[in-house]
TIFIDO-169025 format. One record per residue: residue number from 1; x, y, z of N, C-alpha, C, O in turn; residue in three letters. Coordinates in nm, 4 decimals. Last residue first. Layout:
ATOM	NUM	X	Y	Z	X	Y	Z	X	Y	Z	X	Y	Z	Ala
...
This chain:
ATOM	95	0.5217	1.5221	-0.9459	0.3903	1.5778	-0.9824	0.4108	1.6983	-1.0708	0.3138	1.7609	-1.1134	Val
ATOM	94	0.6898	1.2139	-0.9282	0.6981	1.3589	-0.9508	0.5618	1.4076	-0.9973	0.4952	1.3425	-1.0778	Ala
ATOM	93	0.6098	0.9749	-0.6791	0.6096	1.0142	-0.8200	0.6176	1.1653	-0.8294	0.5589	1.2364	-0.7479	Ala
ATOM	92	0.8329	0.9012	-0.4103	0.7026	0.9444	-0.4619	0.7170	0.9894	-0.6052	0.8229	1.0360	-0.6472	Arg
ATOM	91	1.0505	0.6168	-0.4423	1.0221	0.7540	-0.4015	0.8886	0.7934	-0.4616	0.8377	0.7274	-0.5522	Thr
ATOM	90	1.1767	0.3010	-0.3300	1.0822	0.3794	-0.4110	1.0708	0.5198	-0.3532	1.0799	0.5397	-0.2321	Ala
ATOM	89	1.4144	0.2127	-0.2142	1.3324	0.1200	-0.2892	1.2379	0.1950	-0.3809	1.2205	0.1573	-0.4968	Ile
ATOM	88	1.7453	0.3019	-0.1397	1.6079	0.3474	-0.1639	1.5360	0.2460	-0.2517	1.5906	0.1992	-0.3516	Val
ATOM	87	1.9939	0.2828	0.0202	1.9211	0.1690	-0.0364	1.7731	0.2036	-0.0531	1.6866	0.1433	0.0103	Asp
ATOM	86	2.0798	0.5312	0.1140	2.1688	0.4543	0.0277	2.0948	0.3416	-0.0453	2.1287	0.3085	-0.1589	Glu
ATOM	85	1.9739	0.7162	0.2840	1.8958	0.6770	0.1670	1.9784	0.5984	0.0661	1.9493	0.5998	-0.0535	Tyr
ATOM	84	2.1584	0.7897	0.4679	2.0581	0.6910	0.5104	1.9738	0.6416	0.3936	1.9096	0.5370	0.4030	Arg
ATOM	83	2.3099	0.9903	0.3402	2.3639	0.8544	0.3509	2.2594	0.7509	0.3905	2.2703	0.6350	0.3506	Ala
ATOM	82	2.1449	1.2052	0.1126	2.1695	1.1696	0.2525	2.2104	1.0221	0.2598	2.1508	0.9382	0.1921	Asp
ATOM	81	2.0568	1.2541	-0.1387	2.2006	1.2290	-0.1258	2.2386	1.1921	0.0181	2.3522	1.1519	0.0432	Ala
ATOM	80	1.7962	1.3287	-0.1207	1.8217	1.1899	-0.1560	1.9700	1.1541	-0.1512	2.0054	1.0364	-0.1589	Leu
ATOM	79	1.6494	1.5251	0.0931	1.7820	1.5177	0.0322	1.8162	1.3717	0.0041	1.8599	1.2994	0.0936	Asp
ATOM	78	1.3724	1.7277	0.1228	1.4159	1.5892	0.1114	1.5460	1.5831	0.0319	1.5527	1.6297	-0.0819	Leu
ATOM	77	1.2626	1.9783	0.1392	1.3951	1.9595	0.1982	1.4462	1.8156	0.1892	1.5527	1.7849	0.2427	Glu
ATOM	76	1.0019	1.9614	0.0283	1.1096	2.0296	-0.0452	1.2494	2.0065	0.0103	1.3465	2.0143	-0.0650	Pro
ATOM	75	0.8012	1.6929	-0.0102	0.8744	1.7632	0.0953	0.9965	1.8286	0.0311	1.0860	1.7583	-0.0159	Trp
ATOM	74	0.5009	1.7006	-0.2059	0.6426	1.6658	-0.1896	0.7084	1.7513	-0.0816	0.6742	1.8683	-0.0646	Pro
ATOM	73	0.1788	1.6165	-0.0721	0.2714	1.7170	-0.1259	0.4150	1.6716	-0.1078	0.4485	1.6109	-0.0061	Ala
ATOM	72	-0.0538	1.3943	-0.1546	0.0641	1.4047	-0.0686	0.1624	1.5018	-0.1329	0.2218	1.4716	-0.2364	Ala
ATOM	71	-0.4042	1.4415	-0.1707	-0.2750	1.4496	-0.2367	-0.1631	1.4683	-0.1348	-0.1753	1.5473	-0.0411	Thr
ATOM	70	-0.6448	1.2101	-0.0499	-0.5787	1.3399	-0.0374	-0.4395	1.3356	-0.0993	-0.3660	1.2383	-0.0824	Glu
ATOM	69	-0.7643	0.9733	-0.0339	-0.7745	1.0384	-0.1646	-0.7066	1.1753	-0.1632	-0.7101	1.2479	-0.2626	Thr
ATOM	68	-0.5675	0.7166	0.1354	-0.6681	0.8238	0.1295	-0.6757	0.8782	-0.0133	-0.6024	0.8341	-0.1018	Thr
ATOM	67	-0.5238	0.3863	0.2437	-0.4927	0.4835	0.1400	-0.6028	0.5886	0.1360	-0.7207	0.5532	0.1334	Leu
ATOM	66	-0.4349	0.2728	0.5575	-0.5469	0.3053	0.4703	-0.5002	0.4114	0.3718	-0.4441	0.5137	0.4111	Val
ATOM	65	-0.3095	0.0425	0.7947	-0.2820	0.1306	0.6806	-0.4059	0.1468	0.5928	-0.4728	0.0494	0.5582	Leu
ATOM	64	-0.2820	-0.0754	1.0603	-0.4073	-0.0175	1.0093	-0.3837	0.0819	0.8958	-0.4335	0.1943	0.9012	Lys
ATOM	63	0.0583	0.0016	1.1566	-0.0630	-0.0798	1.1586	-0.1780	-0.0029	1.0976	-0.1727	0.1194	1.0846	Gly
ATOM	62	0.4155	-0.0112	1.1916	0.2941	0.0429	1.1303	0.1781	-0.0546	1.1408	0.1960	-0.1762	1.1349	Leu
ATOM	61	0.6534	-0.1163	1.2750	0.5715	-0.0484	1.3749	0.4402	0.0065	1.3216	0.3619	0.0643	1.3969	Gly
ATOM	60	0.7838	-0.2115	1.0534	0.7379	-0.3116	1.1502	0.6489	-0.2496	1.2591	0.5770	-0.3218	1.3282	Ser
ATOM	59	0.8673	0.0217	0.9237	0.7497	-0.0490	0.8757	0.6965	-0.1505	0.9751	0.5757	-0.1735	0.9808	Leu
ATOM	58	0.9467	0.3122	1.0956	0.9879	0.1740	1.0686	0.8632	0.0929	1.0342	0.7648	0.0957	1.1080	Arg
ATOM	57	0.9596	0.6289	0.9743	0.8691	0.5329	1.0354	0.9127	0.3920	0.9970	0.9150	0.3571	0.8790	Phe
ATOM	56	1.0928	0.9437	1.0125	1.1225	0.8079	0.9671	1.0356	0.7113	1.0457	1.0372	0.7113	1.1688	Ser
ATOM	55	0.9563	1.2607	0.9040	0.9899	1.1621	1.0056	1.0175	1.0274	0.9425	0.9714	0.9994	0.8318	Gly
ATOM	54	0.9513	1.6018	0.8389	0.9784	1.4698	0.7850	1.0195	1.3766	0.8974	1.1075	1.4094	0.9770	Leu
ATOM	53	0.6866	1.7993	0.9751	0.8275	1.7709	0.9538	0.8402	1.6284	0.9026	0.7508	1.5458	0.9211	Lys
ATOM	52	0.4550	2.0640	1.0444	0.4877	1.9377	0.9773	0.6383	1.9234	0.9591	0.7087	2.0207	0.9317	Pro
ATOM	51	0.3460	2.2028	1.3088	0.4690	2.2199	1.2319	0.5052	2.0875	1.1658	0.5780	2.0071	1.2241	Glu
ATOM	50	0.0880	2.1114	1.3880	0.1195	2.2537	1.3792	0.2417	2.2813	1.2913	0.2401	2.3729	1.2091	Gln
ATOM	49	-0.1259	1.8730	1.2503	0.0075	1.8967	1.3055	0.0427	2.0431	1.2832	0.0290	2.0939	1.1720	Val
ATOM	48	-0.4682	1.8448	1.3342	-0.3661	1.8878	1.2388	-0.2351	1.9162	1.3101	-0.2336	1.9763	1.4176	Ala
ATOM	47	-0.6009	1.5589	1.4882	-0.5643	1.6995	1.5047	-0.4525	1.7339	1.4065	-0.3536	1.6612	1.3966	Val
ATOM	46	-0.6433	1.2841	1.4807	-0.7488	1.3723	1.4323	-0.7197	1.5207	1.4420	-0.8055	1.6019	1.4072	Gly
ATOM	45	-0.3991	1.1728	1.5668	-0.5213	1.1532	1.6456	-0.6288	1.2551	1.6102	-0.6975	1.3066	1.6984	Asp
ATOM	44	-0.2374	1.3994	1.3646	-0.2187	1.2953	1.4653	-0.3404	1.2921	1.5560	-0.3800	1.3931	1.6141	Gln
ATOM	43	-0.1421	1.4907	1.0348	-0.2460	1.4881	1.1384	-0.2158	1.3743	1.2343	-0.1740	1.2663	1.1927	Glu
ATOM	42	0.0825	1.4795	0.8823	-0.0101	1.5906	0.8584	-0.1116	1.6047	0.9726	-0.1598	1.7140	1.0026	Met
ATOM	41	0.4144	1.3890	0.8678	0.2908	1.3741	0.9445	0.2055	1.4994	0.9260	0.2510	1.6111	0.9510	Ala
ATOM	40	0.5802	1.2819	0.5910	0.5474	1.4039	0.6644	0.4136	1.3818	0.7349	0.3116	1.3587	0.6699	Val
ATOM	39	0.8100	1.0036	0.5861	0.6833	1.0681	0.5538	0.6652	1.1936	0.6387	0.7269	1.2088	0.7441	Ala
ATOM	38	0.9910	0.7260	0.5016	1.0003	0.8642	0.5477	0.8772	0.9374	0.4958	0.8454	0.9329	0.3769	Asp
ATOM	37	0.9774	0.4040	0.6031	0.9104	0.4981	0.5153	0.9295	0.6361	0.5767	0.8890	0.6603	0.6904	Cys
ATOM	36	1.1998	0.1216	0.6163	1.1467	0.2476	0.6686	1.0704	0.3221	0.5599	1.0960	0.3050	0.4407	Tyr
ATOM	35	1.3194	-0.1999	0.7092	1.2508	-0.1141	0.6133	1.1871	0.0061	0.6819	1.1290	-0.0050	0.7898	Phe
ATOM	34	1.6496	-0.3164	0.7910	1.5109	-0.2882	0.8294	1.4505	-0.1887	0.7303	1.5208	-0.1043	0.6746	Lys
ATOM	33	1.9171	-0.3383	0.7292	1.8331	-0.4557	0.7129	1.6877	-0.4368	0.7513	1.6096	-0.5318	0.7448	Gly
ATOM	32	2.0146	-0.0766	0.7553	2.0557	-0.1800	0.8511	1.9632	-0.3014	0.8486	1.9342	-0.3604	0.9527	Asn
ATOM	31	1.7435	0.0324	0.5728	1.8625	0.0760	0.6465	1.8927	-0.0288	0.7533	1.8054	-0.0648	0.8322	Arg
ATOM	30	1.5575	0.0883	0.2816	1.6072	-0.0098	0.3770	1.7339	0.0458	0.4404	1.8208	0.0994	0.3715	Arg
ATOM	29	1.2655	0.2909	0.2005	1.4055	0.2503	0.1908	1.4397	0.1473	0.2974	1.3625	0.1224	0.3900	Tyr
ATOM	28	1.0459	0.5062	0.0405	1.0570	0.3793	0.1099	1.2011	0.3335	0.0916	1.2535	0.3367	-0.0197	Leu
ATOM	27	0.9315	0.8480	0.0664	1.0109	0.7400	0.0092	1.0133	0.6190	0.1003	0.9865	0.6279	0.2201	Leu
ATOM	26	0.7027	0.9979	0.1444	0.8006	1.0542	0.0518	0.8884	0.9478	-0.0125	0.9172	0.9550	-0.1320	Gln
ATOM	25	0.3589	1.0242	0.2427	0.4817	0.9451	0.2273	0.5725	1.0033	0.1197	0.5254	1.0518	0.0168	Pro
ATOM	24	0.2030	1.2118	0.4523	0.2348	1.2261	0.3106	0.3658	1.1495	0.2902	0.4730	1.2035	0.3173	Ala
ATOM	23	-0.0276	1.0756	0.6955	0.1038	1.1155	0.6478	0.1053	1.1333	0.4965	0.0223	1.0787	0.4238	Val
ATOM	22	-0.2072	1.0675	0.9905	-0.2174	1.0817	0.8458	-0.0856	1.1392	0.7979	-0.0369	1.2387	0.8517	Gln
ATOM	21	-0.2275	0.8397	1.2626	-0.1544	0.9466	1.1947	-0.1879	0.9475	1.0460	-0.1962	0.8422	0.9827	Thr
ATOM	20	-0.2921	0.7323	1.5817	-0.3476	0.7379	1.4467	-0.2896	0.8608	1.3776	-0.3012	0.9725	1.4281	Ala
ATOM	19	-0.0626	0.5740	1.7864	-0.1145	0.7045	1.7465	-0.1646	0.6960	1.6028	-0.0901	0.6575	1.5126	Thr
ATOM	18	0.0781	0.3482	1.8635	-0.0596	0.3650	1.9132	-0.1201	0.5016	1.8811	-0.2193	0.5408	1.9427	Arg
ATOM	17	0.3020	0.3631	1.6965	0.3147	0.3844	1.8416	0.1798	0.4207	1.9039	0.1699	0.5119	1.9859	Asn
ATOM	16	0.0890	0.4319	1.4385	0.2299	0.4163	1.4722	0.2464	0.4533	1.6185	0.2086	0.5630	1.6597	Tyr
ATOM	15	-0.1468	0.3651	1.1944	-0.1236	0.3726	1.3381	0.0238	0.3446	1.3610	0.0779	0.2465	1.3101	Thr
ATOM	14	-0.2283	0.5681	0.9098	-0.1774	0.4480	0.9737	-0.1684	0.4710	1.1223	-0.1810	0.5838	1.1698	Trp
ATOM	13	-0.3201	0.6863	0.5944	-0.3493	0.6885	0.7375	-0.2935	0.5585	0.7916	-0.3079	0.4526	0.7305	Arg
ATOM	12	-0.1533	0.8595	0.3300	-0.1920	0.7368	0.3991	-0.2349	0.7704	0.5407	-0.1915	0.8698	0.5988	Leu
ATOM	11	-0.1885	1.0505	0.0247	-0.1613	1.0347	0.1679	-0.2072	0.8979	0.2163	-0.2882	0.8306	0.1525	Cys
ATOM	10	-0.0449	1.0008	-0.3052	-0.1553	1.0164	-0.2112	-0.1096	0.9968	-0.0668	-0.0064	0.9351	-0.0402	Leu
ATOM	9	0.0960	0.9446	-0.5432	0.1126	1.0737	-0.4763	-0.0001	1.1040	-0.3790	-0.0464	1.2177	-0.3701	Gly
ATOM	8	0.1000	0.6992	-0.6660	-0.0140	0.7865	-0.6955	-0.0011	0.9255	-0.6341	-0.0781	1.0153	-0.6683	Leu
ATOM	7	0.3394	0.5932	-0.5618	0.3176	0.5985	-0.7065	0.2076	0.6985	-0.7432	0.2209	0.7734	-0.8400	His
ATOM	6	0.2938	0.6076	-0.2851	0.4066	0.6788	-0.3455	0.3841	0.6978	-0.4951	0.4072	0.8063	-0.5485	Leu
ATOM	5	0.0709	0.4379	-0.2637	0.0598	0.5787	-0.2228	0.1719	0.6620	-0.2847	0.1484	0.7735	-0.3311	Ala
ATOM	4	0.1894	0.1979	-0.3493	0.0764	0.2548	-0.4230	0.0609	0.4030	-0.3904	0.0400	0.4844	-0.4803	Gln
ATOM	3	0.3771	0.1571	-0.1464	0.4215	0.1750	-0.2851	0.3125	0.2389	-0.3702	0.3410	0.3245	-0.4540	Leu
ATOM	2	0.2015	0.1202	0.0656	0.2921	0.2350	0.0671	0.3419	0.2630	-0.0741	0.3483	0.3783	-0.1167	Ile
ATOM	1	0.0816	-0.1191	0.0000	0.0000	0.0000	0.0000	0.0871	0.1271	0.0000	0.0498	0.2286	-0.0589	Met
């Protein structure tokens, strides 16, 4: 579902650390043998995030994934040259 959201440029809703979160996924990658999705949290427990920022979410901690119809805006500060993105699997489609 994350790959679909990245391909279509759509937001996802998921549960992470028991918090319902709506995110704009930016990329999926592997680091130290574990899979992560870097995404911008837009809403947490139904409340809009005051200062959106890019966060790393380990896939093993995600639950209740739902694809939304809301467009996921690209994060302008995303730096694909960052060392942690050495093993990128997918990035969001260019809009």
